[in-house]
Backbone and ligand atoms as CSV (ligand in chain L), in Angstrom:
chain,resi,resn,atom,element,x,y,z
A,1,THR,N,N,-79.141,23.847,-25.390
A,1,THR,CA,C,-78.612,23.497,-24.131
A,1,THR,C,C,-77.851,22.190,-24.150
A,2,ALA,N,N,-76.658,22.006,-24.956
A,2,ALA,CA,C,-76.165,20.882,-25.003
A,2,ALA,C,C,-75.437,20.470,-23.279
A,3,LEU,N,N,-75.405,19.182,-22.880
A,3,LEU,CA,C,-74.860,18.947,-21.697
A,3,LEU,C,C,-73.380,19.091,-21.892
A,4,GLY,N,N,-72.816,19.568,-20.961
A,4,GLY,CA,C,-71.380,19.610,-20.620
A,4,GLY,C,C,-70.714,19.196,-19.617
A,5,ARG,N,N,-69.275,19.392,-19.205
A,5,ARG,CA,C,-68.674,18.957,-18.125
A,5,ARG,C,C,-69.506,19.685,-16.860
A,6,GLY,N,N,-69.577,18.697,-15.905
A,6,GLY,CA,C,-70.229,19.223,-14.545
A,6,GLY,C,C,-71.954,19.180,-14.824
A,7,ASP,N,N,-72.368,18.852,-15.893
A,7,ASP,CA,C,-73.664,18.751,-15.770
A,7,ASP,C,C,-74.243,17.496,-15.076
A,8,SER,N,N,-75.578,17.513,-14.756
A,8,SER,CA,C,-76.043,16.385,-13.855
A,8,SER,C,C,-77.701,16.369,-14.357
A,9,VAL,N,N,-78.065,15.066,-14.508
A,9,VAL,CA,C,-79.433,15.068,-14.937
A,9,VAL,C,C,-80.206,14.146,-14.094
A,10,VAL,N,N,-81.447,14.402,-13.411
A,10,VAL,CA,C,-82.191,13.548,-12.608
A,10,VAL,C,C,-83.236,13.269,-13.401
A,11,VAL,N,N,-83.404,11.860,-13.704
A,11,VAL,CA,C,-84.575,11.330,-14.510
A,11,VAL,C,C,-85.772,10.683,-13.557
A,12,ILE,N,N,-86.802,11.192,-13.573
A,12,ILE,CA,C,-87.877,10.789,-12.895
A,12,ILE,C,C,-88.882,9.930,-13.488
A,13,GLY,N,N,-88.740,8.650,-13.158
A,13,GLY,CA,C,-89.839,7.658,-13.794
A,13,GLY,C,C,-88.885,6.961,-14.700
A,14,LEU,N,N,-88.565,5.763,-14.436
A,14,LEU,CA,C,-87.857,4.721,-15.212
A,14,LEU,C,C,-88.610,3.744,-16.076
A,15,GLY,N,N,-89.715,4.206,-16.759
A,15,GLY,CA,C,-90.423,3.323,-17.726
A,15,GLY,C,C,-89.614,3.209,-18.815
A,16,ARG,N,N,-90.201,2.760,-19.977
A,16,ARG,CA,C,-89.496,2.689,-21.366
A,16,ARG,C,C,-88.752,3.945,-21.724
A,17,PHE,N,N,-89.256,4.916,-21.794
A,17,PHE,CA,C,-88.970,6.261,-22.246
A,17,PHE,C,C,-87.729,6.751,-21.162
A,18,GLY,N,N,-87.938,6.709,-19.957
A,18,GLY,CA,C,-86.912,7.200,-18.956
A,18,GLY,C,C,-85.739,6.327,-18.899
A,19,GLN,N,N,-86.101,4.845,-18.920
A,19,GLN,CA,C,-84.819,4.003,-19.030
A,19,GLN,C,C,-84.179,4.262,-20.277
A,20,ALA,N,N,-84.479,4.494,-21.421
A,20,ALA,CA,C,-83.509,4.738,-22.556
A,20,ALA,C,C,-82.916,5.839,-22.284
A,21,LEU,N,N,-83.538,6.921,-22.021
A,21,LEU,CA,C,-82.915,8.221,-21.991
A,21,LEU,C,C,-81.674,8.318,-20.605
A,22,ALA,N,N,-82.116,7.506,-19.599
A,22,ALA,CA,C,-81.179,7.412,-18.478
A,22,ALA,C,C,-79.698,6.759,-18.793
A,23,LEU,N,N,-80.169,5.451,-19.521
A,23,LEU,CA,C,-79.039,4.777,-19.868
A,23,LEU,C,C,-78.056,5.322,-20.968
A,24,GLU,N,N,-78.616,5.966,-21.913
A,24,GLU,CA,C,-78.006,6.633,-22.943
A,24,GLU,C,C,-76.992,7.680,-22.421
A,25,LEU,N,N,-77.764,8.622,-21.528
A,25,LEU,CA,C,-76.845,9.387,-21.007
A,25,LEU,C,C,-75.744,8.806,-19.996
A,26,ALA,N,N,-76.040,7.796,-19.235
A,26,ALA,CA,C,-74.958,7.428,-18.344
A,26,ALA,C,C,-74.061,6.687,-18.890
A,27,GLU,N,N,-74.267,5.935,-20.121
A,27,GLU,CA,C,-73.274,5.138,-21.042
A,27,GLU,C,C,-72.420,6.197,-21.779
A,28,SER,N,N,-72.870,7.771,-21.782
A,28,SER,CA,C,-71.808,8.699,-22.377
A,28,SER,C,C,-71.403,9.446,-21.268
A,29,GLY,N,N,-71.331,9.041,-20.233
A,29,GLY,CA,C,-70.641,9.589,-18.997
A,29,GLY,C,C,-71.080,10.875,-18.261
A,30,VAL,N,N,-72.463,10.789,-18.476
A,30,VAL,CA,C,-73.095,11.801,-17.744
A,30,VAL,C,C,-73.437,11.378,-16.486
A,31,ASP,N,N,-73.583,12.226,-15.512
A,31,ASP,CA,C,-73.826,12.068,-14.101
A,31,ASP,C,C,-75.648,12.019,-13.885
A,32,VAL,N,N,-75.926,10.762,-13.747
A,32,VAL,CA,C,-77.523,10.585,-13.774
A,32,VAL,C,C,-77.929,9.972,-12.567
A,33,LEU,N,N,-79.114,10.705,-11.772
A,33,LEU,CA,C,-79.820,10.062,-11.174
A,33,LEU,C,C,-81.137,9.768,-11.322
A,34,GLY,N,N,-81.303,8.490,-11.247
A,34,GLY,CA,C,-82.845,7.956,-11.546
A,34,GLY,C,C,-83.588,7.852,-10.361
A,35,ILE,N,N,-85.052,8.163,-10.463
A,35,ILE,CA,C,-85.934,8.304,-9.312
A,35,ILE,C,C,-87.037,7.182,-9.925
A,36,ASP,N,N,-87.525,6.178,-9.110
A,36,ASP,CA,C,-88.816,5.474,-9.389
A,36,ASP,C,C,-89.170,5.023,-8.171
A,37,THR,N,N,-90.720,4.815,-8.243
A,37,THR,CA,C,-91.322,4.289,-7.057
A,37,THR,C,C,-91.182,2.724,-7.025
A,38,ASP,N,N,-90.955,2.185,-8.178
A,38,ASP,CA,C,-90.814,0.619,-8.445
A,38,ASP,C,C,-89.837,-0.058,-7.744
A,39,GLU,N,N,-89.705,-0.608,-6.927
A,39,GLU,CA,C,-88.454,-1.446,-6.338
A,39,GLU,C,C,-87.919,-2.307,-7.199
A,40,THR,N,N,-88.578,-2.881,-7.967
A,40,THR,CA,C,-87.943,-3.817,-8.973
A,40,THR,C,C,-87.157,-3.027,-9.779
A,41,ILE,N,N,-87.522,-2.040,-10.466
A,41,ILE,CA,C,-87.158,-1.207,-11.266
A,41,ILE,C,C,-85.623,-0.582,-10.660
A,42,VAL,N,N,-85.931,-0.234,-9.572
A,42,VAL,CA,C,-84.805,0.434,-8.908
A,42,VAL,C,C,-83.430,-0.649,-8.767
A,43,GLN,N,N,-83.972,-1.755,-8.424
A,43,GLN,CA,C,-82.888,-2.751,-8.269
A,43,GLN,C,C,-82.209,-2.965,-9.446
A,44,ASP,N,N,-82.935,-3.355,-10.629
A,44,ASP,CA,C,-82.357,-3.501,-11.797
A,44,ASP,C,C,-81.411,-2.385,-12.340
A,45,PHE,N,N,-81.898,-1.037,-12.086
A,45,PHE,CA,C,-80.956,-0.025,-12.466
A,45,PHE,C,C,-79.755,0.210,-11.622
A,46,ASN,N,N,-79.711,-0.506,-10.379
A,46,ASN,CA,C,-78.467,-0.032,-9.476
A,46,ASN,C,C,-77.326,-0.641,-10.110
A,47,GLY,N,N,-76.482,0.661,-10.063
A,47,GLY,CA,C,-74.966,0.197,-10.738
A,47,GLY,C,C,-74.940,0.528,-12.259
A,48,ARG,N,N,-76.052,1.073,-12.796
A,48,ARG,CA,C,-76.134,1.178,-14.401
A,48,ARG,C,C,-76.231,2.633,-14.533
A,49,LEU,N,N,-76.772,3.459,-13.453
A,49,LEU,CA,C,-76.832,4.983,-13.221
A,49,LEU,C,C,-75.852,5.327,-12.425
A,50,THR,N,N,-75.563,6.548,-12.235
A,50,THR,CA,C,-74.748,7.104,-11.026
A,50,THR,C,C,-75.359,6.805,-9.718
A,51,GLN,N,N,-76.642,6.973,-9.854
A,51,GLN,CA,C,-77.539,6.797,-8.394
A,51,GLN,C,C,-78.935,6.389,-8.961
A,52,VAL,N,N,-79.539,5.507,-8.194
A,52,VAL,CA,C,-80.745,5.004,-8.354
A,52,VAL,C,C,-81.550,5.210,-7.123
A,53,VAL,N,N,-82.774,5.833,-6.844
A,53,VAL,CA,C,-83.393,5.731,-5.573
A,53,VAL,C,C,-84.979,5.589,-6.072
A,54,ARG,N,N,-85.269,4.593,-4.875
A,54,ARG,CA,C,-86.690,4.461,-4.863
A,54,ARG,C,C,-87.396,5.484,-4.011
A,55,ALA,N,N,-88.220,6.528,-4.639
A,55,ALA,CA,C,-88.952,7.439,-4.041
A,55,ALA,C,C,-89.996,7.937,-4.867
A,56,ASP,N,N,-91.024,8.481,-4.197
A,56,ASP,CA,C,-92.000,9.427,-4.859
A,56,ASP,C,C,-91.679,10.666,-5.086
A,57,ALA,N,N,-91.546,11.033,-6.564
A,57,ALA,CA,C,-91.005,12.155,-6.910
A,57,ALA,C,C,-92.243,13.507,-6.948
A,58,THR,N,N,-93.335,13.044,-6.645
A,58,THR,CA,C,-94.152,13.998,-6.223
A,58,THR,C,C,-94.321,14.824,-4.979
A,59,ARG,N,N,-93.515,14.398,-4.092
A,59,ARG,CA,C,-93.263,14.942,-2.827
A,59,ARG,C,C,-92.141,15.841,-2.803
A,60,GLU,N,N,-92.481,17.030,-2.333
A,60,GLU,CA,C,-91.419,17.960,-2.374
A,60,GLU,C,C,-90.273,17.716,-1.366
A,61,GLU,N,N,-90.635,17.384,-0.196
A,61,GLU,CA,C,-89.467,16.916,0.816
A,61,GLU,C,C,-88.355,15.690,0.258
A,62,VAL,N,N,-89.097,14.938,-0.560
A,62,VAL,CA,C,-88.255,13.784,-1.183
A,62,VAL,C,C,-87.152,14.362,-2.079
A,63,LEU,N,N,-87.740,15.514,-2.982
A,63,LEU,CA,C,-86.778,15.990,-3.974
A,63,LEU,C,C,-85.807,16.963,-3.517
A,64,ARG,N,N,-86.056,17.520,-2.285
A,64,ARG,CA,C,-84.934,18.343,-1.570
A,64,ARG,C,C,-84.263,17.320,-1.133
A,65,GLN,N,N,-84.419,16.508,-0.379
A,65,GLN,CA,C,-83.509,15.632,0.324
A,65,GLN,C,C,-82.519,14.764,-0.523
A,66,LEU,N,N,-83.004,14.616,-1.538
A,66,LEU,CA,C,-82.151,14.020,-2.870
A,66,LEU,C,C,-81.375,14.934,-3.516
A,67,GLY,N,N,-81.425,16.192,-3.082
A,67,GLY,CA,C,-80.486,17.379,-3.755
A,67,GLY,C,C,-80.788,17.621,-5.140
A,68,VAL,N,N,-82.047,17.373,-5.479
A,68,VAL,CA,C,-82.447,17.708,-6.644
A,68,VAL,C,C,-82.171,19.117,-7.314
A,69,ALA,N,N,-82.428,19.983,-6.198
A,69,ALA,CA,C,-81.913,21.345,-6.703
A,69,ALA,C,C,-80.756,21.791,-7.121
A,70,ASP,N,N,-79.903,20.886,-6.767
A,70,ASP,CA,C,-78.373,20.970,-7.407
A,70,ASP,C,C,-78.060,20.487,-8.776
A,71,PHE,N,N,-79.054,19.834,-9.373
A,71,PHE,CA,C,-78.708,19.331,-10.754
A,71,PHE,C,C,-78.991,20.370,-11.676
A,72,THR,N,N,-78.427,20.060,-12.910
A,72,THR,CA,C,-78.593,21.216,-13.809
A,72,THR,C,C,-79.731,20.899,-14.600
A,73,HIS,N,N,-80.131,19.669,-14.805
A,73,HIS,CA,C,-81.176,19.196,-15.671
A,73,HIS,C,C,-82.149,18.005,-15.045
A,74,ALA,N,N,-83.345,18.243,-15.514
A,74,ALA,CA,C,-84.512,17.199,-14.838
A,74,ALA,C,C,-85.156,16.692,-16.160
A,75,VAL,N,N,-85.616,15.695,-16.108
A,75,VAL,CA,C,-86.610,15.112,-17.166
A,75,VAL,C,C,-87.528,14.192,-16.352
A,76,VAL,N,N,-88.879,14.800,-16.462
A,76,VAL,CA,C,-89.874,14.065,-15.939
A,76,VAL,C,C,-90.492,13.165,-16.787
A,77,ALA,N,N,-90.251,11.868,-16.796
A,77,ALA,CA,C,-90.716,10.735,-17.707
A,77,ALA,C,C,-91.829,10.088,-17.211
A,78,ILE,N,N,-92.777,10.428,-16.298
A,78,ILE,CA,C,-93.940,9.959,-16.089
A,78,ILE,C,C,-94.865,10.127,-17.101
A,79,GLY,N,N,-95.680,9.256,-17.588
A,79,GLY,CA,C,-96.766,9.435,-18.542
A,79,GLY,C,C,-98.186,9.278,-18.071
A,80,SER,N,N,-98.316,7.966,-17.394
A,80,SER,CA,C,-99.649,7.536,-17.318
A,80,SER,C,C,-100.432,8.338,-16.223
A,81,SER,N,N,-99.809,8.753,-15.079
A,81,SER,CA,C,-100.274,9.677,-14.109
A,81,SER,C,C,-100.162,11.117,-14.591
A,82,MET,N,N,-101.090,11.761,-14.989
A,82,MET,CA,C,-100.792,13.186,-15.410
A,82,MET,C,C,-100.562,14.237,-14.037
A,83,GLU,N,N,-101.345,13.573,-13.190
A,83,GLU,CA,C,-101.313,14.387,-11.596
A,83,GLU,C,C,-99.711,14.342,-11.227
A,84,ALA,N,N,-99.210,13.059,-11.443
A,84,ALA,CA,C,-97.746,12.963,-10.817
A,84,ALA,C,C,-96.949,13.612,-11.432
A,85,SER,N,N,-97.092,13.603,-12.900
A,85,SER,CA,C,-96.260,14.275,-13.821
A,85,SER,C,C,-96.202,15.947,-13.761
A,86,ILE,N,N,-97.456,16.398,-13.567
A,86,ILE,CA,C,-97.562,17.779,-13.119
A,86,ILE,C,C,-96.874,17.988,-11.636
A,87,LEU,N,N,-97.207,17.348,-10.926
A,87,LEU,CA,C,-96.687,17.872,-9.594
A,87,LEU,C,C,-95.161,17.730,-9.434
A,88,ALA,N,N,-94.755,16.588,-9.944
A,88,ALA,CA,C,-93.076,16.653,-9.867
A,88,ALA,C,C,-92.530,17.782,-10.891
A,89,SER,N,N,-93.135,17.998,-12.144
A,89,SER,CA,C,-92.658,19.279,-12.770
A,89,SER,C,C,-92.671,20.435,-12.022
A,90,SER,N,N,-93.821,20.560,-11.408
A,90,SER,CA,C,-94.147,21.937,-10.569
A,90,SER,C,C,-93.042,21.991,-9.517
A,91,TRP,N,N,-92.599,20.983,-8.560
A,91,TRP,CA,C,-91.684,20.968,-7.483
A,91,TRP,C,C,-90.259,21.378,-8.274
A,92,LEU,N,N,-89.881,20.618,-9.286
A,92,LEU,CA,C,-88.617,20.970,-10.135
A,92,LEU,C,C,-88.372,22.251,-10.340
A,93,LEU,N,N,-89.592,23.122,-10.766
A,93,LEU,CA,C,-89.570,24.422,-11.153
A,93,LEU,C,C,-89.392,25.331,-10.072
A,94,ARG,N,N,-90.151,24.753,-9.064
A,94,ARG,CA,C,-89.812,25.539,-7.674
A,94,ARG,C,C,-88.566,25.576,-7.178
A,95,LEU,N,N,-88.041,24.342,-7.188
A,95,LEU,CA,C,-86.609,24.228,-6.809
A,95,LEU,C,C,-85.503,24.917,-7.641
A,96,ASN,N,N,-86.098,25.641,-8.742
A,96,ASN,CA,C,-84.904,26.236,-9.683
A,96,ASN,C,C,-84.372,25.602,-10.613
A,97,VAL,N,N,-84.499,24.160,-10.759
A,97,VAL,CA,C,-83.697,23.412,-11.584
A,97,VAL,C,C,-83.605,24.203,-12.870
A,98,PRO,N,N,-82.520,24.385,-13.501
A,98,PRO,CA,C,-82.467,25.134,-14.705
A,98,PRO,C,C,-82.919,24.724,-16.017
A,99,HIS,N,N,-82.833,23.315,-16.255
A,99,HIS,CA,C,-83.370,23.175,-17.498
A,99,HIS,C,C,-84.355,21.837,-17.167
A,100,VAL,N,N,-85.695,22.003,-17.318
A,100,VAL,CA,C,-86.702,20.973,-16.845
A,100,VAL,C,C,-87.456,20.414,-18.111
A,101,TRP,N,N,-87.148,19.123,-18.389
A,101,TRP,CA,C,-87.879,18.589,-19.642
A,101,TRP,C,C,-89.051,17.709,-18.992
A,102,ALA,N,N,-90.139,17.842,-19.868
A,102,ALA,CA,C,-91.028,16.613,-19.167
A,102,ALA,C,C,-91.573,16.180,-20.738
A,103,LYS,N,N,-92.165,14.693,-20.515
A,103,LYS,CA,C,-92.638,14.135,-21.613
A,103,LYS,C,C,-94.269,14.317,-21.427
A,104,ALA,N,N,-95.138,14.614,-22.413
A,104,ALA,CA,C,-96.573,14.631,-22.435
A,104,ALA,C,C,-97.017,13.332,-23.320
A,105,ILE,N,N,-98.214,13.143,-22.938
A,105,ILE,CA,C,-98.944,11.973,-23.474
A,105,ILE,C,C,-100.065,12.587,-24.386
A,106,THR,N,N,-100.885,13.492,-23.900
A,106,THR,CA,C,-101.770,14.160,-24.875
A,106,THR,C,C,-101.502,15.735,-24.888
A,107,ALA,N,N,-102.039,16.511,-25.966
A,107,ALA,CA,C,-101.824,17.900,-26.122
A,107,ALA,C,C,-102.250,18.494,-24.817
A,108,ALA,N,N,-103.479,18.197,-24.250
A,108,ALA,CA,C,-103.791,19.088,-22.838
A,108,ALA,C,C,-102.507,18.794,-21.949
A,109,HIS,N,N,-102.061,17.504,-21.758
A,109,HIS,CA,C,-101.203,17.336,-20.758
A,109,HIS,C,C,-100.071,18.521,-21.124
A,110,GLY,N,N,-99.451,18.205,-22.420
A,110,GLY,CA,C,-98.567,19.070,-22.753
A,110,GLY,C,C,-98.742,20.503,-22.680
A,111,GLN,N,N,-99.910,21.113,-22.788
A,111,GLN,CA,C,-100.201,22.539,-22.781
A,111,GLN,C,C,-100.033,22.746,-21.130
A,112,ILE,N,N,-100.569,21.744,-20.471
A,112,ILE,CA,C,-100.411,22.324,-18.908
A,112,ILE,C,C,-98.828,22.281,-18.489
A,113,LEU,N,N,-98.171,21.661,-19.064
A,113,LEU,CA,C,-96.873,21.370,-18.670
A,113,LEU,C,C,-96.011,22.778,-19.104
A,114,THR,N,N,-96.366,23.213,-20.297
A,114,THR,CA,C,-95.752,24.197,-20.849
A,114,THR,C,C,-96.275,25.381,-20.125
A,115,GLN,N,N,-97.567,25.876,-19.713
A,115,GLN,CA,C,-98.130,26.720,-18.818
A,115,GLN,C,C,-97.323,27.002,-17.576
A,116,LEU,N,N,-97.161,25.608,-17.020
A,116,LEU,CA,C,-96.561,25.694,-15.699
A,116,LEU,C,C,-95.030,26.319,-15.804
A,117,GLY,N,N,-94.519,26.311,-16.800
A,117,GLY,CA,C,-93.039,26.788,-17.202
A,117,GLY,C,C,-92.131,25.774,-17.352
A,118,VAL,N,N,-92.690,24.528,-17.707
A,118,VAL,CA,C,-91.432,23.332,-18.103
A,118,VAL,C,C,-90.822,24.030,-19.463
A,119,HIS,N,N,-89.488,23.765,-19.338
A,119,HIS,CA,C,-88.841,24.374,-20.500
A,119,HIS,C,C,-88.814,23.788,-21.861
A,120,HIS,N,N,-88.961,22.464,-21.651
A,120,HIS,CA,C,-88.809,21.686,-23.109
A,120,HIS,C,C,-90.155,20.459,-22.823
A,121,VAL,N,N,-91.060,20.470,-23.736
A,121,VAL,CA,C,-92.211,19.377,-23.538
A,121,VAL,C,C,-92.067,18.608,-24.718
A,122,VAL,N,N,-91.900,17.277,-24.493
A,122,VAL,CA,C,-91.567,16.290,-25.715
A,122,VAL,C,C,-92.969,15.461,-25.909
A,123,TYR,N,N,-93.147,15.228,-26.939
A,123,TYR,CA,C,-94.416,13.985,-27.121
A,123,TYR,C,C,-93.942,12.842,-27.839
A,124,PRO,N,N,-93.412,11.863,-27.211
A,124,PRO,CA,C,-92.769,10.767,-27.759
A,124,PRO,C,C,-93.316,10.165,-28.872
A,125,GLU,N,N,-94.680,9.676,-28.697
A,125,GLU,CA,C,-95.256,9.247,-30.077
A,125,GLU,C,C,-95.198,9.825,-31.044
A,126,SER,N,N,-96.007,11.139,-31.102
A,126,SER,CA,C,-96.161,11.876,-32.237
A,126,SER,C,C,-94.659,12.603,-32.790
A,127,ASP,N,N,-93.948,12.772,-31.924
A,127,ASP,CA,C,-92.667,13.257,-32.290
A,127,ASP,C,C,-91.797,12.241,-33.107
A,128,MET,N,N,-92.004,11.023,-32.681
A,128,MET,CA,C,-91.342,9.754,-33.500
A,128,MET,C,C,-92.066,9.573,-34.526
A,129,GLY,N,N,-93.376,9.583,-34.576
A,129,GLY,CA,C,-94.170,9.511,-35.789
A,129,GLY,C,C,-93.947,10.349,-36.906
A,130,ARG,N,N,-93.567,11.661,-36.478
A,130,ARG,CA,C,-93.259,12.617,-37.747
A,130,ARG,C,C,-91.641,11.994,-37.952
A,131,LYS,N,N,-90.905,11.730,-37.202
A,131,LYS,CA,C,-89.592,11.564,-37.212
A,131,LYS,C,C,-89.566,10.460,-38.538
A,132,VAL,N,N,-90.284,9.269,-38.272
A,132,VAL,CA,C,-90.426,8.097,-38.993
A,132,VAL,C,C,-91.022,8.569,-40.457
A,133,ALA,N,N,-91.907,9.837,-40.554
A,133,ALA,CA,C,-92.309,10.036,-41.717
A,133,ALA,C,C,-91.209,10.649,-42.597
A,134,HIS,N,N,-90.257,11.411,-41.854
A,134,HIS,CA,C,-89.272,12.023,-42.594
A,134,HIS,C,C,-88.232,11.308,-43.237
A,135,LEU,N,N,-88.200,10.134,-42.272
A,135,LEU,CA,C,-87.092,8.903,-42.598
A,135,LEU,C,C,-87.528,8.376,-43.912
A,136,LEU,N,N,-88.952,8.076,-43.678
A,136,LEU,CA,C,-89.698,7.227,-45.141
A,136,LEU,C,C,-89.722,8.244,-46.283
A,137,ARG,N,N,-89.754,9.436,-46.050
A,137,ARG,CA,C,-89.862,10.454,-47.099
A,137,ARG,C,C,-88.385,10.378,-47.834
A,138,GLY,N,N,-87.462,10.455,-47.012
A,138,GLY,CA,C,-86.081,10.347,-47.400
A,138,GLY,C,C,-86.017,8.928,-48.152
A,139,THR,N,N,-86.409,8.013,-47.586
A,139,THR,CA,C,-85.938,6.643,-48.298
A,139,THR,C,C,-86.729,6.528,-49.475
A,140,ILE,N,N,-88.237,7.039,-49.435
A,140,ILE,CA,C,-88.988,7.009,-50.750
A,140,ILE,C,C,-88.169,7.865,-51.765
A,141,ALA,N,N,-87.639,8.990,-51.247
A,141,ALA,CA,C,-87.130,9.898,-52.322
A,141,ALA,C,C,-86.016,9.265,-53.056
A,142,ASP,N,N,-85.174,8.344,-52.299
A,142,ASP,CA,C,-84.189,7.728,-52.956
A,142,ASP,C,C,-84.672,6.883,-54.306
A,143,TYR,N,N,-85.941,6.243,-54.185
A,143,TYR,CA,C,-86.474,5.313,-55.306
A,143,TYR,C,C,-87.101,6.342,-56.266
A,144,LEU,N,N,-87.513,7.488,-56.255
A,144,LEU,CA,C,-88.307,8.150,-57.180
A,144,LEU,C,C,-87.448,8.631,-58.607
L,1,ATP,P1,P,-93.246,4.463,-20.777
L,1,ATP,O1,O,-94.247,4.583,-21.693
L,1,ATP,O2,O,-92.038,5.372,-20.734
L,1,ATP,O3,O,-93.040,3.027,-20.412
L,1,ATP,P2,P,-95.528,5.587,-19.209
L,1,ATP,O4,O,-95.749,6.884,-19.891
L,1,ATP,O5,O,-96.248,4.289,-19.201
L,1,ATP,O6,O,-94.026,4.774,-19.220
L,1,ATP,P3,P,-95.683,5.297,-16.329
L,1,ATP,O7,O,-95.907,4.069,-16.482
L,1,ATP,O8,O,-96.821,6.306,-15.898
L,1,ATP,O9,O,-95.166,6.085,-17.621
L,1,ATP,O10,O,-94.428,5.803,-15.611
L,1,ATP,C1,C,-93.084,5.568,-15.810
L,1,ATP,C2,C,-92.407,5.364,-14.562
L,1,ATP,O11,O,-92.539,6.239,-13.590
L,1,ATP,C3,C,-92.737,3.761,-13.973
L,1,ATP,O12,O,-91.697,3.034,-13.771
L,1,ATP,C4,C,-93.302,4.283,-12.598
L,1,ATP,O13,O,-92.849,3.411,-11.594
L,1,ATP,C5,C,-92.681,5.593,-12.445
L,1,ATP,N1,N,-93.472,6.544,-11.384
L,1,ATP,C6,C,-94.868,6.716,-11.491
L,1,ATP,N2,N,-95.169,7.400,-10.470
L,1,ATP,C7,C,-94.069,8.048,-9.893
L,1,ATP,C8,C,-93.939,9.038,-8.843
L,1,ATP,N3,N,-94.581,9.537,-8.359
L,1,ATP,N4,N,-92.159,8.938,-8.646
L,1,ATP,C9,C,-91.306,8.411,-9.193
L,1,ATP,N5,N,-91.628,7.348,-10.048
L,1,ATP,C10,C,-92.784,7.176,-10.571
């Protein structure tokens, strides 16, 4: 499901993962709404994304008011609060956002997200660990 014209992405949680994701997309011209509860973060991202809003994404009425149901893609980038991650993911699914992505911190967290119906669950640390192993193997192979 590559992004095309007319696609829009809502990124929930602008921590290290969410920030990198949102900026990368915005810089390539994608319509990005960022949501975070932290006022300092929201101020910092003002003008760098299509829209940035200070809001609690675990509240359904907040997501509705922000028009999240009209987005084609959503990414839940909250990690440390599994409860917040699960709640936000569950509202996005209930609002019928077509492509819901979420990051998981532990295997149990990922399993719950998958069971909820989240379309793509990513594990930043273990995914990147595997990727670096592949990169290392490629590099080492050059010297064998
Ligand atoms: P990272 O590793 O990407 O830096 P993390 O896994 O430690 O992040 P958190 O710190 O839990 O994840 O959350 C990332 C961001 O999500 C933070 O900026 C936090 O303010 C925001 N956040 C947490 N709860 C909510 C919520 N209910 N609604 C919106 N944003 C939230």
